C-alpha positions, -999 to 999 in steps of 0.1 A, spaced: 252 -170 685 260 -194 656 260 -230 667 286 -253 654 272 -284 635 275 -320 645 286 -337 677 314 -313 684 306 -294 716 333 -301 742 346 -331 724 315 -353 726 315 -381 700 284 -396 687 294 -403 651 307 -437 639 345 -437 637 356 -435 601 380 -461 586 411 -438 585 445 -453 577 439 -488 591 423 -500 559 444 -478 536 461 -508 519 429 -512 500 425 -475 492 441 -468 458 441 -430 465 465 -433 494 498 -417 486 525 -444 488 551 -420 502 528 -412 532 516 -447 538 551 -459 538 560 -434 565 530 -435 588 520 -471 591 555 -486 597 563 -457 621 532 -465 641 541 -501 643 576 -494 653 565 -468 679 543 -495 695 574 -516 699 562 -543 675 592 -543 651 620 -531 673 650 -555 678 664 -559 713 689 -531 720 677 -511 690 676 -473 696 641 -458 698 630 -443 665 624 -406 659 589 -399 675 562 -405 649 548 -369 647 583 -354 642 592 -379 616 560 -373 597 564 -335 598 601 -337 590 591 -355 558 567 -327 548 594 -301 557 619 -319 535 595 -316 505 589 -279 513 627 -272 514 633 -292 482 653 -320 496 625 -345 487 604 -344 456 569 -330 456 545 -360 453 524 -363 422 492 -365 443 485 -346 475 454 -336 494 458 -318 527 426 -332 542 435 -368 536 473 -368 537 477 -345 568 445 -342 588 436 -379 585 472 -388 594 470 -367 626 437 -384 634 454 -418 633 483 -405 654 458 -390 679 440 -423 683 473 -441 687 483 -418 716 510 -399 697 495 -365 703 487 -346 735 450 -343 744 446 -308 730 417 -303 707 425 -298 670 400 -269 669 388 -247 697 363 -219 691 350 -194 716 319 -172 708 314 -136 717 293 -147 747 318 -173 759 303 -205 745 329 -230 733 332 -257 706 361 -282 706 369 -308 679 395 -335 679 412 -345 646 389 -375 645 358 -353 649 372 -328 624 375 -357 599 340 -369 605 324 -334 604 343 -323 573 332 -355 555 296 -346 562 302 -311 550 319 -325 518 288 -346 512 267 -314 514 288 -297 487 288 -328 464 252 -338 471 229 -309 477 251 -284 458 261 -308 430 297 -295 430 323 -314 410 361 -313 413 374 -281 399 342 -261 405 346 -229 425 328 -219 457 328 -184 472 334 -187 510 322 -156 528 318 -163 565 328 -146 598 349 -163 624 325 -192 630 333 -230 630 316 -235 596 344 -215 579 370 -242 589 345 -270 581 338 -256 547 375 -251 539 384 -287 547 352 -299 529 363 -281 497 397 -299 499 380 -333 503 356 -327 474 383 -311 451 363 -279 451 383 -247 447 375 -223 476 374 -186 470 375 -168 504 361 -133 509 357 -111 539 322 -108 555 324 -70 550 319 -74 512 290 -53 498 268 -60 468 293 -45 443 322 -65 457 302 -98 458 290 -92 422 325 -87 409 339 -117 427 311 -140 416 314 -128 380 352 -130 378 356 -164 396 325 -179 379 318 -196 412 290 -221 410 281 -218 447 284 -195 477 283 -202 514 276 -173 537 258 -162 568 224 -144 574 236 -108 572 251 -112 537 223 -132 521 203 -101 511 234 -86 494 238 -118 474 202 -118 464 204 -82 452 230 -91 426 220 -128 419 205 -120 385 238 -106 373 258 -137 382 248 -165 357 274 -190 369 259 -190 405 238 -221 408 234 -228 445 234 -207 477 242 -222 511 231 -203 542 248 -208 575 219 -199 599 194 -213 623 166 -197 601 156 -203 565 155 -179 536 137 -183 502 160 -195 474 187 -207 498 196 -241 511 202 -243 548 237 -257 555 230 -267 591 199 -287 582 216 -304 553 246 -311 574 226 -328 602 212 -353 576 245 -358 556 264 -391 557 298 -392 574 311 -416 547 330 -398 520 359 -408 498 384 -379 494 389 -368 458 423 -378 444 439 -344 437 472 -338 421 497 -316 439 494 -290 411 456 -290 409 440 -257 420 429 -256 456 421 -219 463 417 -185 447 424 -152 466 415 -118 453 441 -91 455 431 -57 467 432 -39 434 461 -15 431 459 0 396 426 -15 387 401 -41 399 412 -69 422 431 -98 405 426 -135 411 456 -154 426 454 -192 423 472 -216 446 476 -253 441 470 -281 467 508 -283 472 514 -246 472 498 -240 506 492 -276 516 530 -284 516 546 -250 510 539 -236 545 555 -264 565 589 -245 568 570 -214 579 551 -233 605 582 -248 619 607 -220 617 586 -189 620 555 -200 640 576 -226 658 546 -249 662 544 -284 676 516 -308 684 515 -294 720 508 -258 709 475 -239 708 477 -212 681 455 -181 680 455 -159 649 430 -130 651 430 -124 613 396 -121 595 387 -152 576 386 -133 542 423 -128 541 451 -152 531 466 -152 566 436 -171 579 444 -199 554 480 -198 565 469 -204 601 449 -235 591 478 -251 573 506 -240 597 488 -253 628 474 -285 614 506 -295 596 522 -298 631 492 -313 649 487 -280 668 453 -267 679 437 -239 659 422 -215 685 395 -190 672 377 -163 690 346 -149 673 356 -113 681 324 -96 670 343 -64 677 380 -61 680 386 -49 715 420 -48 733 406 -59 766 388 -89 751 420 -100 734 441 -96 765 415 -114 787 414 -142 762 452 -146 762 451 -147 800 421 -171 804 430 -197 777 462 -218 774 472 -201 742 509 -207 734 513 -189 701 496 -156 692 495 -138 659 478 -106 649 484 -76 627 505 -47 640 473 -26 643 461 -49 671 495 -48 688 493 -10 688 459 -12 705 472 -37 731 502 -17 742 479 12 751 465 -10 779 483 -17 812 497 -51 802 511 -58 837 475 -64 849 474 -96 828 491 -129 833 499 -148 801 509 -180 818 509 -202 786 519 -177 760 555 -182 747 556 -170 711 542 -139 693 543 -132 656 529 -105 633 527 -96 596 507 -77 571 524 -43 576 554 -29 594 555 -31 632 566 1 648 598 -5 669 583 13 699 553 -10 699 576 -40 698 596 -25 727 565 -17 748 552 -53 743 585 -69 752 591 -47 783 556 -55 798 552 -91 787 588 -103 784 579 -117 749 595 -107 716 572 -100 686 586 -118 655 577 -100 622 571 -118 589 566 -106 554 547 -123 526 520 -118 500 488 -134 487 509 -146 458 536 -162 480 542 -179 513 566 -163 538 592 -143 520 614 -131 549 610 -129 586 626 -126 620 627 -163 629 625 -175 665 660 -179 679 676 -154 655 689 -119 662 663 -92 655 673 -59 641 645 -35 651 629 -20 619 641 -49 597 618 -74 580 644 -101 588 661 -125 565 650 -145 535 630 -176 543 635 -210 527 627 -222 501 628 -189 484 658 -172 469 650 -136 477 671 -108 462 670 -70 456 670 -64 419 668 -34 395 639 -28 371 656 -51 346 659 -80 370 696 -76 377 707 -84 413 719 -53 432 747 -53 459 740 -49 496 729 -14 506 713 -4 472 676 2 470 656 -19 445 627 -43 441 621 -71 465 622 -102 442 619 -140 443 638 -162 418 614 -182 397 638 -194 370 652 -218 360 629 -235 385 596 -220 397 590 -227 434 560 -250 439 550 -230 469 540 -200 448 509 -188 431 501 -204 397 492 -172 379 468 -143 379 438 -161 366 425 -148 333 451 -120 333 482 -131 314 493 -94 311 494 -89 348 513 -122 352 539 -111 326 542 -77 342 551 -93 376 582 -110 361 616 -94 353 643 -117 340 646 -146 364 625 -130 391 590 -123 403 587 -87 414 567 -82 447 560 -45 441 578 -35 473 611 -17 475 639 -23 500 676 -28 505 695 -57 520 724 -51 544 756 -71 545 741 -95 571 713 -105 548 686 -85 566 659 -67 545 649 -31 552 616 -19 537 618 15 520 585 20 501 559 6 477 559 6 440 521 6 439 495 28 455 478 1 477 467 13 511 475 -9 541 450 1 569 449 -23 599 463 -49 575 433 -45 552 448 -39 517 427 -13 500 430 -5 463 425 32 456 407 24 423 378 8 442 373 37 465 376 62 437 351 42 417 326 43 446 331 81 450 325 86 413 290 73 417 280 102 439 269 133 420 290 156 441 323 141 428 339 152 396 371 132 402 391 120 431 424 105 441 428 82 471 460 76 490 471 64 524 475 89 552 495 81 584 475 70 615 491 61 649 468 31 654 459 18 620 493 25 604 476 44 577 440 53 567 422 61 535 423 98 525 403 111 495 412 143 476 380 153 459 372 178 432 335 188 436 310 196 410 298 233 410 264 223 424 280 211 456 308 236 461 287 257 485 277 227 507 289 225 544 322 206 541 317 186 573 281 176 563 292 166 528 322 147 541 299 125 562 275 121 533 303 109 510 317 85 537 283 69 542 279 66 504 312 47 501 302 24 530 270 16 511 285 7 477 317 -11 488 331 -28 518 328 -4 548 364 -7 558 374 10 525 356 43 533 378 75 535 384 84 571 399 117 558 386 139 531 400 170 515 382 191 489 406 205 463 402 226 431 423 202 410 445 170 412 481 167 402 485 150 369 511 138 344 513 154 309 493 125 296 465 133 321 471 105 346 466 114 383 499 115 402 489 99 435 526 97 445 526 135 450 496 134 473 510 104 491 544 121 497 525 151 510 508 130 535 539 112 546 563 142 546 564 142 585 592 117 592 580 114 628 550 94 616 552 56 614 566 43 581 543 27 556 545 -11 558 553 -35 531 525 -51 510 518 -79 533 495 -108 541 
């Protein structure tokens, strides 16, 4: 079981308190707009500046978050300088110490065997400063350098994320299921100078290290050592807790996420410090409905953008980020966790909800749970109904992308139309447009699009890095085209109809067919292949491969060869991408120009309308 670093178990505090805001008048990096809000508000809240008979001010936390929300919604300007670690987390640390926050932890982690780690905002600040010193000192990273972050659900992922913000290092998250080929591609494309990962992935990194010239340092999160690697936990224990946060501009790059690779290899999506750091405030308030009293559990894998959403959404509002290690995703473990711990808000992909409703939910008492959300793919109406009938709780569905924040959703307190993705979410202007970017009337099918001209939303990806062609192709007229098709009804609700691309959404893992086809092509039995999504009652859809065999393998036992090809794909790419269904065919449908027509194969798989609908390209 991975041990969390530092003094953090069950809230023990052995580190020296850091200066915080009390001395910020001398800190030139402090944002004037935030200092002017927090310090006078704290003074007034203590009753030191209130005149007799004067009405009590708006509670400090609500006033602070309302300011951030106003920036998100466009009623206040985006500050020139912003850093989430300093301007949000350190502010909550001060409010916590001043008694303006309930005694919930800021971070609460539970291991697979039940061990717990809890951090307050003050401890999170101290520990993340130590981690930042490891990145700057031992790793020699400078502002703007990139670091690949490939860790499972362990506390160090959250520490490293905040440490990157403090040091101005651009974090590049990746799922811990990445194989050598995936790691090599991401390291080469991102030109990351450092990687932080856990023991099981270290051999994979070493296998491709010689092909990644930009990689200079390797950090291992483990209780054991490995040649050529620096041990993060050892360096962390010796690191100083004194660190001055880098003065980052709002538009400076903060993170890079890789897309799944629809028509080719995965693309790099860059977000600024303000894009997620301020852009998700409205989502956290209106969709997640979080406050400083909430404990928020999102069961998403750390390699996906939704994990980052959780970090920002919860900590914007002073809420607690709850994490279960979940070595294996099991329905009974999740339900037991929701019953045992005072979790108030729960988020998971529809696949997990499908697993949960197969259990007898009436055996569990969710005494604290009050709000449930989902995203990443379409939630089947019958699953929503079963969950509500047995728990009394509605599941609110949201839709967004790696490139965006929340695009549309069924917000808490609004009427839900079963099967709809809900209404457009501020600050986006979401429309249905034709292929030329012209707005279509209600009821007509078209492209889901976000207006980016004359003013591009700040809470939006900067570009597809090193790929101006892809960036240009994603824009039509005044709009960014999401790649999903839908129609909007007269009430403003969006109804998903289909996908423009061929991406496969299995258990909310977005899988590009090109990557699977490339893996299959490395096996001598495969002449060519086409990969599409095939309906599945639990996962929504699974990978299905149509394969043309070489003559030397045509007489092989089909079941034996299927297993061999499946194991081959697992070895050369991330295991979740392997084809769970395989069909051997004599030829593939193609256009006159020789391009494979996956759409024909996909339509063949989805012809039975009784199967669940394919979900939108989601988080």
